[in-house]
Structure formats: structure tokens, C-alpha cells
MDTraj code that builds the backbone (N, CA, C; nanometers):
import mdtraj as md
import numpy as np

residues = "UNK UNK UNK UNK UNK UNK UNK UNK UNK UNK UNK UNK UNK UNK UNK UNK UNK UNK UNK UNK UNK UNK UNK UNK UNK UNK UNK UNK UNK UNK UNK UNK UNK UNK UNK UNK UNK UNK UNK UNK UNK UNK UNK UNK UNK UNK UNK UNK UNK UNK UNK UNK UNK UNK UNK UNK UNK UNK UNK UNK UNK UNK UNK UNK UNK UNK UNK UNK UNK UNK UNK UNK UNK UNK UNK UNK UNK UNK UNK UNK UNK UNK UNK UNK UNK UNK UNK UNK UNK UNK UNK UNK UNK UNK UNK UNK UNK UNK UNK UNK UNK UNK UNK UNK UNK UNK UNK UNK UNK UNK UNK UNK UNK UNK UNK UNK UNK UNK UNK UNK UNK UNK UNK UNK UNK UNK UNK UNK UNK UNK UNK UNK UNK UNK UNK UNK UNK UNK UNK UNK UNK UNK UNK UNK UNK UNK UNK UNK UNK UNK UNK UNK UNK UNK UNK UNK UNK UNK UNK UNK UNK UNK UNK UNK UNK UNK UNK UNK UNK UNK UNK UNK UNK UNK UNK UNK UNK UNK UNK UNK UNK UNK UNK UNK UNK UNK UNK UNK UNK UNK UNK UNK UNK UNK UNK UNK UNK".split()
xyz = np.array([
    [4.4547, 8.7589, -3.4782],
    [4.3344, 8.7034, -3.4407],
    [4.2548, 8.6242, -3.6051],
    [4.1923, 8.5151, -3.5742],
    [4.1392, 8.5025, -3.7240],
    [3.9862, 8.5523, -3.6617],
    [3.9458, 8.5460, -3.8270],
    [3.8098, 8.5909, -3.8284],
    [3.7029, 8.4764, -3.8223],
    [3.5850, 8.5367, -3.7338],
    [3.5089, 8.3925, -3.6932],
    [3.4137, 8.3830, -3.8144],
    [3.3529, 8.2677, -3.8470],
    [3.2892, 8.2661, -3.9613],
    [3.1439, 8.2077, -3.8633],
    [3.0628, 8.2767, -3.9513],
    [2.9146, 8.2096, -3.9184],
    [2.9246, 8.0898, -3.9784],
    [2.8517, 8.0155, -3.9102],
    [2.8381, 7.8575, -3.9847],
    [2.6652, 7.8389, -3.9800],
    [2.6094, 7.7883, -4.1087],
    [2.4668, 7.7236, -4.1236],
    [2.4855, 7.5852, -4.0346],
    [2.4477, 7.5829, -3.9167],
    [2.4762, 7.4454, -3.8276],
    [2.3558, 7.3744, -3.9142],
    [2.2560, 7.4202, -3.9449],
    [2.1199, 7.2976, -3.9805],
    [2.2031, 7.2270, -4.0923],
    [2.2495, 7.3306, -4.1928],
    [2.2816, 7.2906, -4.2888],
    [2.3928, 7.1849, -4.3048],
    [2.5152, 7.2384, -4.2094],
    [2.6336, 7.1371, -4.1937],
    [2.5862, 7.0064, -4.1337],
    [2.4800, 7.0102, -4.0635],
    [2.4339, 6.8725, -4.0056],
    [2.3658, 6.8042, -4.0987],
    [2.3061, 6.8758, -4.1415],
    [2.2321, 6.7789, -4.3028],
    [2.3360, 6.7279, -4.3813],
    [2.4155, 6.7969, -4.4324],
    [2.5258, 6.7614, -4.5018],
    [2.6170, 6.6202, -4.4251],
    [2.6277, 6.6157, -4.3529],
    [2.6629, 6.5140, -4.2427],
    [2.5716, 6.4096, -4.2304],
    [2.4262, 6.3872, -4.2554],
    [2.3509, 6.3087, -4.2656],
    [2.2970, 6.3021, -4.1185],
    [2.2298, 6.4204, -4.0566],
    [2.2141, 6.4061, -3.9331],
    [2.0923, 6.4853, -3.9254],
    [1.9836, 6.3709, -3.8867],
    [1.8328, 6.4764, -3.8881],
    [1.8163, 6.4635, -3.7652],
    [1.6994, 6.4764, -3.7197],
    [1.6648, 6.5197, -3.5281],
    [1.4771, 6.5197, -3.5371],
    [1.4892, 6.4193, -3.4141],
    [1.3323, 6.4447, -3.4794],
    [1.3134, 6.4830, -3.2773],
    [1.2379, 6.6110, -3.2934],
    [1.2558, 6.6529, -3.1450],
    [1.1005, 6.7396, -3.1448],
    [1.0549, 6.6985, -3.0085],
    [0.9327, 6.7630, -2.9619],
    [0.8541, 6.6677, -2.9990],
    [0.6843, 6.7535, -3.0147],
    [0.6120, 6.6136, -3.0485],
    [0.6068, 6.5814, -3.1883],
    [0.5612, 6.4447, -3.2234],
    [0.5522, 6.4029, -3.3230],
    [0.3959, 6.4639, -3.4128],
    [0.4200, 6.5491, -3.5208],
    [0.3124, 6.6076, -3.5893],
    [0.3415, 6.5617, -3.7367],
    [0.2362, 6.5790, -3.7845],
    [0.2248, 6.5938, -3.9355],
    [0.3192, 6.6768, -4.0061],
    [0.3375, 6.7743, -3.9468],
    [0.4491, 6.8525, -4.0153],
    [0.5900, 6.8089, -3.9995],
    [0.6042, 6.7550, -3.8675],
    [0.7112, 6.7115, -3.8643],
    [0.7952, 6.5922, -3.9265],
    [0.6851, 6.5007, -3.9237],
    [0.6928, 6.3753, -3.9767],
    [0.7342, 6.3934, -4.1379],
    [0.6609, 6.5009, -4.1987],
    [0.6530, 6.5073, -4.3243],
    [0.7670, 6.5577, -4.4058],
    [0.8365, 6.6566, -4.3013],
    [0.9807, 6.7270, -4.3173],
    [1.0778, 6.6373, -4.2921],
    [1.0442, 6.5324, -4.2234],
    [1.1718, 6.4352, -4.1994],
    [1.1768, 6.3087, -4.3139],
    [1.0332, 6.2903, -4.3530],
    [1.0537, 6.1754, -4.4340],
    [1.1073, 6.2197, -4.5891],
    [1.0779, 6.3764, -4.6264],
    [1.1387, 6.4459, -4.7151],
    [1.3050, 6.4070, -4.7424],
    [1.3539, 6.4912, -4.6253],
    [1.4814, 6.4683, -4.5862],
    [1.5459, 6.3257, -4.6062],
    [1.4713, 6.2151, -4.5353],
    [1.5092, 6.0854, -4.5604],
    [1.5332, 6.0463, -4.7055],
    [1.4391, 6.0727, -4.7848],
    [1.4015, 6.0755, -4.9310],
    [1.5398, 6.1218, -4.9748],
    [1.5298, 6.2484, -4.9764],
    [1.6510, 6.3151, -5.0449],
    [1.8199, 6.2646, -5.0075],
    [1.8390, 6.2360, -4.8779],
    [1.9829, 6.1829, -4.8222],
    [2.0118, 6.0354, -4.9163],
    [1.8738, 6.0141, -4.8799],
    [1.9006, 5.8303, -4.9432],
    [1.9218, 5.8292, -5.1231],
    [1.8760, 5.9352, -5.1639],
    [1.9113, 5.9496, -5.3246],
    [2.0441, 6.0579, -5.3501],
    [2.1319, 6.0966, -5.2465],
    [2.2424, 6.1394, -5.2483],
    [2.3382, 6.0694, -5.2520],
    [2.3541, 5.9436, -5.1577],
    [2.4527, 5.8815, -5.0778],
    [2.4361, 5.7473, -5.0517],
    [2.4855, 5.6661, -5.0151],
    [2.4453, 5.5190, -4.9768],
    [2.4526, 5.5296, -4.8316],
    [2.5719, 5.6131, -4.7787],
    [2.6178, 5.6087, -4.6295],
    [2.4916, 5.6262, -4.5308],
    [2.5182, 5.5466, -4.4182],
    [2.4044, 5.6096, -4.2994],
    [2.3254, 5.7129, -4.2510],
    [2.2528, 5.7325, -4.2578],
    [2.1922, 5.8571, -4.1794],
    [2.1581, 5.8022, -4.0575],
    [2.1717, 5.9286, -3.9424],
    [2.1899, 5.9096, -3.8271],
    [2.0258, 6.0051, -3.8070],
    [1.9526, 5.9533, -3.7436],
    [1.8028, 5.9972, -3.6738],
    [1.8517, 6.0366, -3.4951],
    [1.8190, 6.1355, -3.4864],
    [1.8617, 6.1737, -3.3646],
    [1.7134, 6.2397, -3.2855],
    [1.6580, 6.1704, -3.1452],
    [1.5266, 6.1359, -3.1415],
    [1.5371, 6.1808, -2.9655],
    [1.4585, 6.2730, -2.9434],
    [1.4266, 6.3792, -2.8195],
    [1.3048, 6.3985, -2.8523],
    [1.1661, 6.3136, -2.7977],
    [1.0421, 6.3310, -2.8350],
    [0.9749, 6.2768, -2.7333],
    [0.8818, 6.2944, -2.6730],
    [0.7877, 6.2731, -2.5804],
    [0.6501, 6.1517, -2.6553],
    [0.6706, 6.1384, -2.7996],
    [0.5538, 6.0849, -2.8482],
    [0.4610, 6.1892, -2.9477],
    [0.3435, 6.1596, -2.9926],
    [0.2608, 6.2099, -3.0571],
    [0.1376, 6.1868, -3.1466],
    [0.1129, 6.1961, -3.2723],
    [0.0256, 6.1360, -3.3466],
    [0.0789, 5.9929, -3.4110],
    [-0.0152, 5.9271, -3.3827],
    [-0.0040, 5.8164, -3.4751],
    [0.0311, 5.7786, -3.6022],
    [-0.0915, 5.8653, -3.6538],
    [-0.0627, 5.8295, -3.8043],
    [0.0781, 5.9264, -3.8581],
    [0.1319, 5.9856, -3.8040],
    [0.2473, 6.0903, -3.8754],
    [0.3664, 5.9613, -3.7985],
    [0.3786, 5.9209, -3.7054],
    [0.4466, 5.8369, -3.6431],
    [0.4888, 5.7127, -3.7354],
    [0.3750, 5.6541, -3.7936],
    [0.3442, 5.5311, -3.8461],
    [0.4181, 5.5564, -4.0170],
    [0.3754, 5.6960, -4.0448],
    [0.4145, 5.7255, -4.2357],
    [0.5858, 5.7313, -4.1941],
    [0.6646, 5.7628, -4.0635],
    [0.7630, 5.7895, -4.0516],
    [0.8582, 5.6173, -4.0481],
    [0.7927, 5.5578, -3.9644],
    [0.8595, 5.4155, -3.9446],
    [0.8322, 5.3499, -4.0519],
    [0.7087, 5.3490, -4.1934],
    [0.7099, 5.2748, -4.2942],
    [0.7968, 5.3516, -4.4193],
    [0.8341, 5.4560, -4.3832],
    [0.9715, 5.4915, -4.4587],
    [1.0667, 5.4421, -4.4203],
    [1.1516, 5.4786, -4.3349],
    [1.2739, 5.4427, -4.2429],
    [1.2917, 5.2904, -4.2671],
    [1.1762, 5.2216, -4.2779],
    [1.1841, 5.0612, -4.3166],
    [1.1674, 5.0478, -4.4569],
    [1.1289, 5.1311, -4.5563],
    [1.1952, 5.0994, -4.7034],
    [1.2501, 5.1747, -4.7685],
    [1.3301, 5.2483, -4.6788],
    [1.4598, 5.3447, -4.7610],
    [1.5496, 5.2125, -4.7658],
    [1.6699, 5.2066, -4.8541],
    [1.7185, 5.0927, -4.8674],
    [1.8709, 5.1414, -4.8011],
    [1.9017, 5.2707, -4.7811],
    [1.9957, 5.3263, -4.6906],
    [1.9860, 5.2973, -4.5641],
    [2.1405, 5.2835, -4.5185],
    [2.0833, 5.2573, -4.3691],
    [2.0424, 5.3263, -4.2607],
    [1.9535, 5.3538, -4.1620],
    [1.9039, 5.4549, -4.0829],
    [1.9814, 5.4242, -3.9345],
    [2.0398, 5.4796, -3.8726],
    [2.0569, 5.4862, -3.7268],
    [1.9725, 5.5705, -3.6527],
    [1.9148, 5.4919, -3.5541],
    [1.7905, 5.5662, -3.4640],
    [1.8748, 5.5838, -3.3439],
    [1.9230, 5.7226, -3.2673],
    [1.9736, 5.7620, -3.1469],
    [1.8634, 5.8428, -3.0907],
    [1.8380, 5.7419, -2.9490],
    [1.7515, 5.7744, -2.8591],
    [1.9096, 5.9120, -2.7872],
    [1.8464, 6.0503, -2.7556],
    [1.9254, 6.1565, -2.7169],
    [1.8480, 6.2323, -2.6082],
    [1.7724, 6.2289, -2.5053],
    [1.7131, 6.2116, -2.4171],
    [1.6005, 6.1549, -2.3930],
    [1.5066, 6.1377, -2.4788],
    [1.3939, 6.0344, -2.4200],
    [1.3424, 6.0124, -2.5878],
    [1.2469, 5.8865, -2.5670],
    [1.1387, 5.8118, -2.6547],
    [1.0571, 5.7720, -2.5996],
    [0.9433, 5.8681, -2.6138],
    [0.8327, 5.8246, -2.5567],
    [0.6963, 5.7972, -2.6657],
    [0.6139, 5.7143, -2.6333],
    [0.4784, 5.6540, -2.6904],
    [0.4973, 5.6301, -2.8366],
    [0.4829, 5.7320, -2.9517],
    [0.5204, 5.7092, -3.0634],
    [0.6838, 5.7319, -3.1264],
    [0.7171, 5.8084, -3.0204],
    [0.8558, 5.8199, -3.0678],
    [0.9490, 5.7027, -3.0184],
    [0.8830, 5.6220, -2.8993],
    [0.9677, 5.4697, -2.8717],
    [0.9526, 5.3911, -3.0327],
    [0.8348, 5.3650, -3.0737],
    [0.8078, 5.2829, -3.1727],
    [0.9030, 5.3541, -3.2848],
    [0.9236, 5.4851, -3.3237],
    [1.0075, 5.5122, -3.4272],
    [1.1856, 5.4449, -3.4255],
    [1.1815, 5.5249, -3.3043],
    [1.3241, 5.4519, -3.2308],
    [1.3838, 5.3072, -3.2448],
    [1.2823, 5.2024, -3.2649],
    [1.3096, 5.0608, -3.2653],
    [1.2793, 5.0296, -3.4049],
    [1.2640, 5.1354, -3.4708],
    [1.2721, 5.0940, -3.6639],
    [1.3912, 5.1325, -3.7278],
    [1.5023, 5.1664, -3.6543],
    [1.6319, 5.1745, -3.6768],
    [1.7234, 5.0715, -3.7260],
    [1.7859, 5.0811, -3.8829],
    [1.8819, 4.9186, -3.9109],
    [1.9591, 4.9144, -3.7747],
    [2.0250, 5.0199, -3.6969],
    [2.1338, 5.0168, -3.5934],
    [2.0589, 5.1166, -3.4926],
    [2.0296, 5.0961, -3.3805],
    [1.9531, 5.2003, -3.2801],
    [2.0689, 5.1925, -3.1624],
    [2.0625, 5.3289, -3.1223],
    [2.2165, 5.3554, -3.0121],
    [2.0891, 5.4744, -2.9176],
    [2.1507, 5.4940, -2.8188],
    [2.1000, 5.5337, -2.7074],
    [2.2148, 5.5892, -2.6126],
    [2.1674, 5.7692, -2.5764],
    [2.3103, 5.7814, -2.5134],
    [2.2600, 5.7533, -2.3080],
    [2.4266, 5.7036, -2.2896],
    [2.3572, 5.6841, -2.1555],
    [2.2685, 5.7305, -2.0555],
    [2.2567, 5.8683, -2.0324],
    [2.1286, 5.9222, -1.9673],
    [1.9712, 5.9548, -2.0209],
    [1.9687, 5.8682, -2.1055],
    [1.8368, 5.8774, -2.2241],
    [1.7611, 5.7661, -2.1184],
    [1.6077, 5.7910, -2.1332],
    [1.5011, 5.6708, -2.1315],
    [1.4328, 5.7187, -2.2455],
    [1.3375, 5.5596, -2.2364],
    [1.2738, 5.4944, -2.3604],
    [1.1270, 5.4712, -2.2721],
    [1.0278, 5.5139, -2.3068],
    [0.8406, 5.4865, -2.2760],
    [0.7805, 5.4686, -2.3701],
    [0.7209, 5.3157, -2.3563],
    [0.5441, 5.3045, -2.4228],
    [0.4517, 5.2805, -2.2940],
    [0.3236, 5.3435, -2.3989],
    [0.2357, 5.2870, -2.3039],
    [0.0977, 5.2577, -2.4152],
    [0.0046, 5.2425, -2.3682],
    [-0.1294, 5.2167, -2.4400],
    [-0.1712, 5.3147, -2.5523],
    [-0.2021, 5.2731, -2.6462],
    [-0.2327, 5.4077, -2.7394],
    [-0.3468, 5.4531, -2.6623],
    [-0.3660, 5.5812, -2.6824],
    [-0.4674, 5.6821, -2.6573],
    [-0.5332, 5.7600, -2.7497],
    [-0.6871, 5.7247, -2.7288],
    [-0.7975, 5.8153, -2.8141],
    [-0.8979, 5.8895, -2.7586],
    [-0.9425, 6.0144, -2.7794],
    [-1.0345, 6.1189, -2.7250],
    [-1.1278, 6.0769, -2.8205],
    [-1.2658, 6.0538, -2.8145],
    [-1.3592, 6.0627, -2.9047],
    [-1.4980, 6.1694, -2.7941],
    [-1.5406, 6.2200, -2.8659],
    [-1.6467, 6.2605, -2.8168],
    [-1.7587, 6.3118, -2.9003],
    [-1.8861, 6.2569, -2.8388],
    [-2.0095, 6.2871, -2.9056],
    [-2.1177, 6.2241, -2.8423],
    [-2.2561, 6.2698, -2.8377],
    [-2.3398, 6.2619, -2.7646],
    [-2.4311, 6.1433, -2.8461],
    [-2.5183, 6.0691, -2.7592],
    [-2.6522, 6.0096, -2.8613],
    [-2.5971, 5.8900, -2.9297],
    [-2.6828, 5.8281, -3.0042],
    [-2.6909, 5.7015, -3.0270],
    [-2.5540, 5.7170, -3.1935],
    [-2.5423, 5.8892, -3.2372],
    [-2.4283, 5.8657, -3.3666],
    [-2.2744, 5.8530, -3.2413],
    [-2.2999, 5.9053, -3.1449],
    [-2.1538, 5.8874, -3.0579],
    [-2.1373, 5.7456, -3.0116],
    [-2.2351, 5.6840, -2.9829],
    [-2.2047, 5.5254, -2.9992],
    [-2.1616, 5.4693, -3.1253],
    [-2.2197, 5.4789, -3.2280],
    [-2.1817, 5.4085, -3.3635],
    [-2.0309, 5.4734, -3.4012],
    [-2.0098, 5.5906, -3.3425],
    [-1.8705, 5.6385, -3.3255],
    [-1.7630, 5.5600, -3.2312],
    [-1.8096, 5.5606, -3.1122],
    [-1.7392, 5.4762, -3.0080],
    [-1.6896, 5.3216, -3.0529],
    [-1.8337, 5.2819, -3.1148],
    [-1.7875, 5.1192, -3.1307],
    [-1.6601, 5.1134, -3.2536],
    [-1.7118, 5.1943, -3.3993],
    [-1.5551, 5.2304, -3.4904],
    [-1.4566, 5.2841, -3.4411],
    [-1.4369, 5.3538, -3.3650],
    [-1.3034, 5.3844, -3.3182],
    [-1.2590, 5.2842, -3.2201],
    [-1.3292, 5.2063, -3.1720],
    [-1.2913, 5.0744, -3.0496],
    [-1.2183, 4.9773, -3.1772],
    [-1.2490, 4.9496, -3.3104],
    [-1.2556, 4.8801, -3.4373],
    [-1.0835, 4.9071, -3.4560],
    [-1.1092, 5.0327, -3.4798],
    [-0.9867, 5.1156, -3.5176],
    [-0.9114, 5.0915, -3.4095],
    [-0.8803, 5.1326, -3.2917],
    [-0.7958, 5.1365, -3.2246],
    [-0.7232, 5.0063, -3.1527],
    [-0.8125, 4.8743, -3.1956],
    [-0.7816, 4.7420, -3.1757],
    [-0.7023, 4.7064, -3.2770],
    [-0.7106, 4.7712, -3.4085],
    [-0.6337, 4.7052, -3.4699],
    [-0.4746, 4.7999, -3.4986],
    [-0.5023, 4.9021, -3.4685],
    [-0.4025, 4.9675, -3.4145],
    [-0.3008, 4.8933, -3.2988],
    [-0.3562, 4.8655, -3.1982],
    [-0.3226, 4.8279, -3.1122],
    [-0.2043, 4.7053, -3.1321],
    [-0.2703, 4.6276, -3.2063],
    [-0.2461, 4.5022, -3.2694],
    [-0.0598, 4.4992, -3.3630],
    [-0.0997, 4.6050, -3.4230],
    [0.0125, 4.6475, -3.5437],
    [0.1086, 4.7196, -3.4725],
    [0.0799, 4.8046, -3.3487],
    [0.1869, 4.8129, -3.2968],
    [0.2503, 4.7307, -3.1699],
    [0.1983, 4.6410, -3.1141],
    [0.2569, 4.5337, -3.0546],
    [0.3189, 4.4429, -3.1627],
    [0.2744, 4.4310, -3.2942],
    [0.3360, 4.3486, -3.3833],
    [0.4513, 4.3986, -3.3993],
    [0.4824, 4.5150, -3.4000],
    [0.5817, 4.6025, -3.4334],
    [0.7281, 4.5833, -3.3255],
    [0.6487, 4.5927, -3.1938],
    [0.7452, 4.5910, -3.0229],
    [0.8220, 4.4363, -3.0480],
    [0.7209, 4.3163, -3.1000],
    [0.7827, 4.2144, -3.0774],
    [0.8692, 4.1699, -3.2096],
    [0.8597, 4.2393, -3.2870],
    [0.9446, 4.2179, -3.4189],
    [1.0646, 4.2792, -3.4122],
    [1.0813, 4.3861, -3.3005],
    [1.2044, 4.5067, -3.3433],
    [1.2740, 4.4793, -3.1923],
    [1.1975, 4.3968, -3.1089],
    [1.2474, 4.4127, -2.9628],
    [1.2666, 4.2541, -2.8957],
    [1.3105, 4.2651, -2.7385],
    [1.2812, 4.1183, -2.7018],
    [1.2171, 4.1495, -2.5997],
    [1.1025, 4.2439, -2.6317],
    [1.0162, 4.2625, -2.4486],
    [0.9298, 4.1148, -2.4933],
    [0.9232, 4.0893, -2.3624],
    [0.8397, 3.9860, -2.3458],
    [0.6899, 4.0122, -2.2969],
    [0.6057, 3.8693, -2.3099],
    [0.4718, 3.8582, -2.3411],
    [0.4458, 3.9534, -2.2230],
    [0.4871, 3.9499, -2.0742],
    [0.4709, 4.0084, -1.9472],
    [0.4776, 4.1459, -1.9627],
    [0.5910, 4.1838, -2.0228],
    [0.6146, 4.3345, -2.0647],
    [0.5004, 4.4068, -2.1455],
    [0.4777, 4.2968, -2.2645],
    [0.3877, 4.3846, -2.3703],
    [0.2451, 4.4448, -2.2787],
    [0.2217, 4.3075, -2.1745],
    [0.0809, 4.3489, -2.1200],
    [0.1066, 4.4735, -2.0280],
    [0.2252, 4.4495, -1.9926],
    [0.2358, 4.6259, -1.8707],
    [0.2190, 4.7395, -1.9272],
    [0.2907, 4.7059, -2.0653],
    [0.2999, 4.8318, -2.1776],
    [0.1171, 4.8837, -2.2057],
    [0.0504, 4.7772, -2.2201],
    [-0.1182, 4.8139, -2.2206],
    [-0.1549, 4.8037, -2.1092],
    [-0.1320, 4.8120, -2.0118],
    [-0.2106, 4.8460, -1.8531],
    [-0.1469, 4.9530, -1.7957],
    [-0.0065, 4.9492, -1.8155],
    [0.0355, 5.0679, -1.7321],
    [0.1346, 5.1217, -1.8393],
    [0.2537, 5.1608, -1.8047],
    [0.3734, 5.1964, -1.8684],
    [0.4994, 5.1403, -1.8858],
    [0.5595, 5.1269, -1.9940],
    [0.6891, 5.0760, -1.9429],
    [0.8112, 5.1788, -1.9426],
    [0.8623, 5.1999, -1.9042],
    [0.9695, 5.2888, -1.8717],
    [1.1121, 5.2172, -1.8523],
    [1.2472, 5.2513, -1.9491],
    [1.3388, 5.1733, -1.9336],
    [1.4724, 5.3029, -1.9747],
    [1.5519, 5.2624, -1.8623],
    [1.6940, 5.3491, -1.9162],
    [1.8102, 5.2730, -2.0118],
    [1.8907, 5.3140, -2.0163],
    [1.9512, 5.2631, -2.1255],
    [2.0130, 5.1341, -2.1264],
    [2.0477, 5.0964, -1.9726],
    [2.1265, 4.9676, -1.9492],
    [1.9965, 4.8589, -1.9724],
    [1.8554, 4.8595, -1.9071],
    [1.7468, 4.7801, -1.9600],
    [1.7342, 4.8125, -2.1187],
    [1.7118, 4.8983, -2.1670],
    [1.6662, 4.9102, -2.3323],
    [1.7829, 4.8044, -2.3709],
    [1.8918, 4.7885, -2.3667],
    [1.9880, 4.6722, -2.4355],
    [1.9970, 4.5576, -2.4088],
    [1.9059, 4.5248, -2.2629],
    [1.8607, 4.3947, -2.2144],
    [1.7650, 4.3458, -2.3149],
    [1.6526, 4.4501, -2.3252],
    [1.5508, 4.3998, -2.3752],
    [1.5181, 4.4277, -2.5211],
    [1.6617, 4.4389, -2.6092],
    [1.6985, 4.4560, -2.7126],
    [1.5740, 4.5606, -2.8069],
    [1.6018, 4.7183, -2.6933],
    [1.5237, 4.7906, -2.7644],
    [1.6549, 4.8620, -2.8275],
    [1.7649, 4.8675, -2.8018],
    [1.8758, 4.9564, -2.8266],
    [1.9862, 4.8207, -2.8903],
    [2.0770, 4.8523, -2.9720],
    [2.1865, 4.7949, -3.0198],
    [2.3177, 4.7989, -2.9297],
    [2.2974, 4.9602, -2.8873],
    [2.4246, 5.0098, -2.8639],
    [2.3816, 5.1239, -2.7603],
    [2.4742, 5.1281, -2.6554],
    [2.4787, 5.2705, -2.5620],
    [2.5977, 5.3468, -2.5734],
    [2.5672, 5.4665, -2.6194],
    [2.6826, 5.5500, -2.5724],
    [2.7167, 5.6530, -2.4920],
    [2.8100, 5.5764, -2.4014],
    [2.8627, 5.6250, -2.2828],
    [2.9563, 5.7773, -2.2895],
    [2.9522, 5.8128, -2.2089],
    [3.0745, 5.9176, -2.1931],
    [3.2052, 5.8947, -2.2004],
    [3.2415, 5.7836, -2.1595],
    [3.4168, 5.6882, -2.1993],
    [3.4269, 5.6861, -2.3679],
    [3.3029, 5.7012, -2.4388],
    [3.3223, 5.6813, -2.5716],
    [3.3782, 5.7687, -2.6483],
    [3.4213, 5.8870, -2.5914],
    [3.5490, 5.9995, -2.6206],
    [3.6030, 6.0443, -2.5571],
    [3.7017, 6.0873, -2.5844],
    [3.7924, 6.1518, -2.5295],
    [3.7965, 6.2969, -2.4504],
    [3.7985, 6.3415, -2.3148],
    [3.7811, 6.4219, -2.2157],
    [3.8888, 6.4869, -2.2139],
    [4.0215, 6.4482, -2.2359],
    [4.1435, 6.5506, -2.2587],
    [4.1537, 6.6785, -2.3809],
    [4.0925, 6.8267, -2.3489],
    [4.1301, 6.9303, -2.3963],
    [4.2119, 6.9076, -2.5510],
    [4.3485, 6.8858, -2.4476],
    [4.4641, 6.8602, -2.5750],
    [4.4756, 6.7391, -2.6821],
    [4.3620, 6.6429, -2.6255],
    [4.3861, 6.5115, -2.7041],
    [4.3188, 6.5271, -2.8256],
    [4.3185, 6.4160, -2.9332],
    [4.2508, 6.4505, -3.0553],
    [4.1179, 6.3803, -3.0454],
    [4.0215, 6.4458, -3.1246],
    [3.8942, 6.4193, -3.1139],
    [3.8588, 6.2466, -3.1583],
    [3.7505, 6.2315, -3.1099],
    [3.7308, 6.0886, -3.1601],
    [3.5402, 6.0711, -3.1951],
    [3.5303, 6.0929, -3.3146],
    [3.4143, 6.0335, -3.3841],
    [3.3575, 5.9368, -3.3453],
    [3.2039, 5.9245, -3.2927],
    [3.1511, 5.8071, -3.2747],
    [3.0778, 5.7194, -3.4014],
    [3.0509, 5.8243, -3.5319],
    [2.9932, 5.7802, -3.6383],
    [3.0849, 5.8168, -3.7234],
])
top = md.Topology()
chain = top.add_chain()
for i, resn in enumerate(residues, 1):
    res = top.add_residue(resn, chain, resSeq=i)
    for name in ("N", "CA", "C"):
        top.add_atom(name, md.element.get_by_symbol(name[0]), res)
traj = md.Trajectory(xyz[None], top)
């Protein structure tokens, strides 16, 4: 019987240039991913695969990640595996090649912010936040127009309600380039393994 070896799964995946955005998009998760992207881009020119399963999170943290994805010269592939919602949806479309597993979904909605303050100061704060919010809305809409085939009607619906798309619709709307289907690999136990990437 062969000895069972302990495997450092995270180290192995990092060595194979796989990164993961899971759960909420926060400043700490964005910072760790940015550091990993920079380090991997310095080590080799091979593509980096960013797997996404996130309902969204911080606008600032997400924009930092989007900017870095677009600045790095090494190709970055984004793969939605589960869901990409809100800010994670914007991150997912920033990749050089964009993939989605067959049963995943993509969701985008209007930006949300909460301001709580009373009196005259509160009114001024709300006015300043409205200006900031409007600029962020224009920025995200510009990003969506640049990286997808979403129509003006789609974008309007995203501002007033939510956009929910599964893989086939994401392909049609230009949100992704390719759907990774279960038939992409060999299911027979005795058959040779097939690598997607």
C-alpha cells in the first residue's frame, strides 16, 4: 500500500496559477488577491485563472481588483463557478477571457449605499453622497457597456430592478466568452483525464 501524502492544496493551486474570490468582496480579500496577481504576473507569462463565487461586496475593494486585472499584462481568465453578483459581477467581466460553469448565475443591480445622519449636516452629506453615487453609477455602466453586449434596456432594468442571467443568457449577452459544460471532461473512471485549462 502506498503512503498517503499530505497535500498543500492552496499551495498547489497557487502554483498552478489558480486564485479564488469566494464570499464577500472586502478590502482584505481584494488586497490578498491583488498581491497574488502581482506576484504571479512577475513569475511567468502564463494565464492566471480567477475563480469567482461571490455575491458581491465593497465597491472600492472591487474597483481596485478590476483596475489591477486590467493593468496586468499577463492574461487573466475569470471563471464564474456558482455565482457572480453585484460587485463580483463587475469583476467577472474584466477578465481577458471569461468563463462560466454550466449551472452558475450572474446578477447585477443598482449600486447601494446607506447614509445615516440628522439635521443640516445630514442633508449636506446626502447631497455629497448623491454626487459620488451618480459618478460611480456612470463608471459601472461604462464598464458594463465596454465589456458586455448588454442593451440600453438591460442597463436600465439593472438600475431599476436586477439583472439575473444563467450561463446561456450570459453567453448571448457577451458577459462571458465560453460556458464550461460537464461534457467538457471525460466522465468514465477508466478514461484519461482531460484538462480544461
